[in-house]
C-alpha positions in Angstrom: 263.1 -29.8 16.3 263.3 -31.1 20.4 265.4 -33.4 20.9 263.2 -34.3 23.5 259.8 -34.7 23.4 258.3 -35.3 27.4 254.6 -35.6 28.4 254.5 -31.9 30.4 252.6 -31.3 33.4 248.8 -31.0 32.2 249.1 -33.8 31.2 250.1 -35.9 34.8 248.4 -38.4 36.2 244.9 -36.8 36.5 245.0 -36.2 33.4 244.9 -39.2 31.8 241.3 -41.3 31.8 240.7 -44.5 30.7 244.1 -45.2 29.5 244.0 -41.9 27.1 246.2 -39.0 27.6 244.3 -35.6 27.8 245.7 -33.0 25.6 244.1 -30.2 24.4 242.5 -31.8 21.2 241.3 -35.7 23.1 239.5 -34.1 26.1 238.3 -30.6 24.8 237.9 -30.6 20.8 236.8 -34.2 20.1 234.5 -34.8 22.7 232.9 -31.5 22.9 232.5 -31.9 19.0 230.9 -35.4 19.5 228.7 -34.4 22.1 227.4 -31.5 20.0 226.6 -34.0 17.0 225.2 -36.3 19.6 222.4 -33.3 20.4 222.3 -32.1 17.3 221.1 -35.3 16.3 218.2 -35.2 18.8 217.3 -31.5 17.6 216.9 -32.6 14.2 214.9 -35.3 15.3 212.2 -32.6 16.6 212.4 -30.1 13.5 211.5 -32.8 10.8 208.0 -33.9 12.9 207.5 -30.6 11.4 208.5 -31.3 8.1 206.2 -34.2 7.9 207.9 -37.1 9.3 206.1 -39.4 11.7 207.5 -41.8 13.7 207.3 -43.3 17.4 208.9 -41.6 20.8 212.6 -41.7 20.1 214.8 -42.0 23.4 219.0 -41.6 23.6 221.1 -43.4 26.1 223.4 -40.3 26.8 225.4 -43.3 29.2 226.1 -45.2 25.8 227.2 -42.6 24.2 229.9 -41.5 26.0 231.4 -44.9 26.6 231.1 -44.8 22.4 233.3 -41.6 23.0 235.7 -42.4 25.2 236.8 -45.4 22.4 236.4 -43.8 19.8 239.8 -41.1 21.7 241.7 -44.1 22.5 241.9 -44.9 19.1 242.7 -41.7 17.6 245.6 -42.4 20.4 246.2 -44.8 19.1 246.7 -43.7 15.8 249.0 -40.9 16.3 251.0 -43.0 19.5 251.7 -45.1 16.4 252.6 -42.0 14.3 254.9 -40.7 16.5 256.4 -43.8 16.9 256.8 -44.4 13.2 258.5 -41.2 13.1 261.1 -42.1 15.7 259.5 -39.8 18.7 260.2 -41.5 22.2 256.4 -41.2 24.7 257.1 -40.9 27.4 254.1 -40.5 29.9 254.7 -38.8 33.3 255.2 -35.9 34.8 257.7 -33.6 33.2 259.4 -30.3 35.8 262.9 -28.3 35.2 265.5 -28.8 37.4 267.3 -26.0 35.0 266.8 -24.1 31.8 268.2 -27.5 29.5 267.7 -30.4 32.7 264.2 -32.1 33.7 263.0 -34.4 36.1 260.6 -37.2 34.4 258.3 -38.7 37.2 257.1 -42.0 35.2 253.0 -42.4 35.4 253.6 -46.4 36.3 255.4 -45.3 39.7 259.1 -46.2 39.1 262.0 -44.4 39.9 262.4 -40.6 38.3 265.0 -40.0 36.2 266.8 -36.7 34.7 267.1 -35.6 31.0 268.8 -32.7 29.1 268.4 -31.1 26.1 269.6 -28.1 24.1 265.9 -27.5 22.8 262.7 -27.9 24.9 259.0 -27.1 23.6 256.4 -26.1 26.1 252.8 -27.2 25.6 251.0 -27.4 28.1 247.6 -25.8 27.3 245.5 -24.0 30.3 243.0 -25.2 32.7 239.7 -23.9 33.3 239.6 -21.8 37.2 237.0 -21.8 39.6 236.6 -19.0 41.6 238.6 -19.0 44.6 236.8 -15.7 46.6 233.0 -17.9 46.8 232.6 -20.6 49.6 231.3 -24.1 48.2 232.8 -23.0 44.8 234.4 -26.6 44.8 231.4 -28.3 44.9 230.7 -27.1 41.0 232.5 -28.8 38.3 234.6 -27.4 35.5 234.6 -28.5 31.4 237.4 -30.7 32.8 234.5 -32.8 34.3 232.0 -32.5 32.6 232.9 -34.8 29.5 233.2 -37.8 32.6 229.5 -37.1 33.0 227.4 -40.2 32.2 223.9 -40.4 33.4 222.1 -36.7 32.9 220.9 -35.0 35.5 218.1 -33.1 35.5 219.0 -29.5 35.6 222.1 -28.1 35.6 223.3 -24.8 36.3 226.1 -22.6 33.8 228.5 -20.0 35.3 229.5 -17.6 32.6 229.6 -15.9 29.3 231.2 -17.0 27.3 232.2 -19.4 24.0 232.4 -22.5 26.2 229.7 -21.9 28.9 227.6 -21.0 25.8 228.0 -24.2 23.8 228.3 -26.7 26.7 224.7 -25.0 27.5 223.1 -25.2 24.3 224.6 -29.1 24.7 222.6 -29.9 27.6 219.5 -28.0 26.8 219.2 -29.7 23.4 219.3 -33.1 25.0 216.9 -32.4 27.7 218.3 -31.2 30.8 216.6 -27.5 32.2 219.4 -25.6 32.1 220.3 -22.2 33.5 222.3 -20.0 31.8 223.8 -16.6 34.6 225.3 -13.8 33.1 226.9 -10.6 34.9 225.7 -9.1 31.4 222.7 -8.3 28.9 223.8 -11.5 26.4 226.3 -13.2 26.3 229.2 -14.2 24.2 230.8 -10.0 24.8 234.0 -11.0 22.0 231.4 -11.2 19.5 229.4 -8.8 17.1 226.2 -7.0 19.0 224.1 -8.3 17.1 225.1 -11.9 17.3 225.2 -11.5 20.9 221.2 -10.2 20.7 220.4 -12.8 18.2 221.7 -15.6 19.7 221.1 -14.6 23.1 217.4 -14.8 22.3 217.6 -18.1 20.2 218.3 -19.5 23.5 216.0 -18.2 25.5 212.8 -19.5 22.9 214.9 -22.8 22.6 213.9 -23.1 26.0 217.9 -22.1 27.9 216.6 -20.3 31.0 219.5 -17.3 30.6 219.6 -15.0 33.8 220.9 -11.9 32.7 222.5 -9.8 34.3 223.3 -12.0 36.9 224.3 -10.4 40.8 226.8 -12.8 41.0 227.2 -16.3 42.8 227.8 -15.8 46.8 227.6 -19.4 48.2 227.7 -23.1 47.4 226.0 -25.7 49.5 226.0 -28.7 48.7 222.5 -30.2 50.3 223.3 -34.0 48.8 226.5 -35.3 46.8 226.3 -36.7 44.1 227.4 -40.8 43.8 230.4 -40.2 41.4 231.6 -37.6 39.4 229.8 -39.7 36.5 226.4 -39.5 37.5 224.8 -36.4 39.6 221.4 -37.5 39.2 220.7 -37.5 42.9 223.5 -34.1 43.7 222.0 -31.5 45.4 223.2 -27.9 45.3 222.0 -24.8 46.9 223.2 -22.3 44.4 223.0 -18.5 47.0 223.4 -15.5 44.5 224.9 -12.0 45.7 221.3 -10.1 45.9 220.0 -13.6 48.1 218.2 -15.3 45.9 218.3 -19.4 45.8 218.4 -22.1 42.9 218.5 -25.4 43.9 220.6 -27.6 41.2 222.0 -31.1 40.4 225.4 -29.6 38.9 227.0 -26.7 38.4 229.1 -25.6 35.3 231.6 -22.7 36.3 233.0 -21.5 32.5 235.1 -18.5 34.0 238.2 -18.6 32.3 241.1 -20.5 32.1 244.8 -20.2 33.0 248.1 -21.3 32.1 248.5 -24.3 32.5 252.6 -24.9 34.4 251.8 -25.4 38.3 254.1 -27.8 38.6 256.1 -27.4 35.7 259.2 -25.6 38.2 259.8 -22.7 36.0 261.6 -20.8 38.5 264.2 -22.7 38.0 264.7 -21.8 34.9 264.4 -17.8 35.1 261.4 -17.5 32.0 260.3 -14.1 31.8 255.8 -14.5 32.0 253.6 -12.3 31.7 250.9 -10.6 34.5 248.2 -14.5 34.2 251.1 -16.3 34.2 251.4 -16.9 30.5 254.8 -17.2 28.7 255.9 -14.4 27.0 257.0 -15.4 23.8 257.9 -13.5 20.4 256.4 -14.3 17.4 258.7 -17.3 16.7 257.6 -19.2 19.8 260.8 -18.5 21.2 260.5 -17.8 25.0 262.9 -15.0 27.0 265.5 -18.0 27.5 267.5 -19.5 24.4 266.8 -23.4 23.6 263.4 -22.8 24.9 259.9 -22.4 23.3 256.0 -22.3 24.2 252.9 -22.7 22.2 249.4 -23.0 22.1 247.4 -21.8 25.3 250.0 -21.3 27.8 251.2 -18.4 26.0 247.9 -16.3 26.3 247.8 -16.0 22.0 245.0 -17.0 20.2 245.8 -19.3 17.8 244.9 -18.1 14.6 243.2 -21.4 13.3 241.0 -21.3 17.0 239.6 -18.1 16.3 238.5 -19.0 12.9 236.9 -22.7 14.2 234.7 -19.9 17.0 233.3 -17.4 14.9 232.3 -20.3 11.9 230.8 -22.6 14.6 229.1 -19.2 16.3 225.8 -20.5 13.4 226.2 -24.1 14.6 225.5 -23.9 18.2 222.5 -26.3 19.6 219.4 -24.6 19.3 220.5 -21.2 16.8 219.1 -21.5 12.9 219.7 -18.2 11.7 
C-alpha cells in the first residue's frame, strides 16, 4: 500500500474540468456509457413505430443532457473523495514530477508554492491519452475523444478517422442522434481485432443504419480550417476542409481523430528514476505490476497491458453498439 497518494500528471489542471477530475473512469467510461444510453433511447423511440407505438414528434436537447451528465459525474467524484477521506487517504489536486525514484515535486492546482514529498512506495496509474497525427498538416484543427465530451451543441456533420472501438462507438452514437456521420477506415471493415464475421456484419449494419463508411480510405493529406467554431463546446459553425491523399475533399463541422493512444508519462520526470520503458514509451512491469525500479509500480494503460476486465467489457459491448441488432 502506498504511503502517499498524489495526482499524477494525467490529472493536471487541463484535465480537471468543471470542478471534477478526469480520471479514465470519470472522463471516458462513465460519460461514454451515459451518452450511449442517450443515443440508444433515441433509437428505441424510432424502432417503437414498427411495434405499433404512436406518438407525435419527439425532440431531444443535447445541451441539457450534457449538463445532467456533468452533474452526475460531479456527484460520483464527491462519493469517491468522501470514501477516500474515510479511509484516511490524503488527496492532493495538482501535478507530480519525479526528482528521484522516491521523491516527487508537487505543484498544487490552486497555484500555491510547490513542495516535495517522499515515499518508499509509489504507484503510477496515469493512463493514456489519445493522439493526433503529427505528419498531417492541420491535424490540430480536429479533436480527440477527450474533447468530444466537451461538446454541448451537436454539429450537423462529423467525420471520424479510425477503425477501432472508440471511433466506431462514438460514430454510432452521433449517427443515432441525427448527426450526418462519416467514418474513414483504411481497410474494408472496421474493428479489425475482432473476429472477421463481427467485422463484416457490423460494418454492413453501420452502413444500413446511415453511417457513411469510407472503406479503403486513402488517408488524410491535409485539414484546412475554413471557419472556427464558437468555442470547444459548439462546433455548429465550425468548418473544416479535409483533403485526402487521392485529392478528394470533404467539408465537415467537426473531425475526431481516433487513431490510437500513447502512455500518459508527459511531465512525470521518469528520466530521473531510471525506470525502464518499452519501445512505445509504456512503463515495463512484471505480472505483479513491479517496474524495473524497486518501490515504483505501474498499472493500467500507462503500462500498455490490456486489463482482462476491459477486454471482457469490450467484447460484451460489441453486440450493443448503437444501430447494431443481431
